[in-house]
C-alpha positions, 0 to 999 in steps of 0.5 A, spaced: 246 298 623 245 292 627 238 293 626 239 293 618 243 286 618 238 283 623 231 285 621 227 285 615 229 279 612 225 276 606 226 270 601 228 276 596 233 278 600 236 272 601 236 271 593 240 278 592 245 275 598 246 268 594 246 271 587 251 277 589 255 272 592 255 267 586 257 273 581 262 275 586 266 268 587 265 267 579 268 274 577 274 273 582 275 266 580 275 268 572 279 274 574 273 279 571 274 285 575 268 289 573 264 283 575 267 284 582 263 290 583 257 288 580 257 282 585 259 286 591 253 291 590 248 285 589 251 282 595 251 288 599 244 290 597 242 283 600 246 284 606 244 291 608 237 291 605 238 297 601 235 299 594 228 299 592 228 293 588 224 289 594 221 295 597 227 295 603 228 303 602 233 306 606 229 311 608 222 307 608 219 312 603 219 308 596 212 307 596 209 308 589 203 312 589 198 311 583 196 316 578 189 318 579 188 321 572 190 315 568 185 311 565 186 303 564 
């Protein structure tokens, strides 16, 4: 857990963290409780680096393999 918090930081992960925090604060101040869940999810995604949106998979196996049969 400590390793996930301290390693693998990129500017995109900082954006997730910042945007999640902003959505979370705004949702709490406006008492929009559904927004708290959305903000918390995005904030935690940035904090712990989970999700394949930035390539930071929890298992590290979210590499998409190209389809060889597809013609461009």
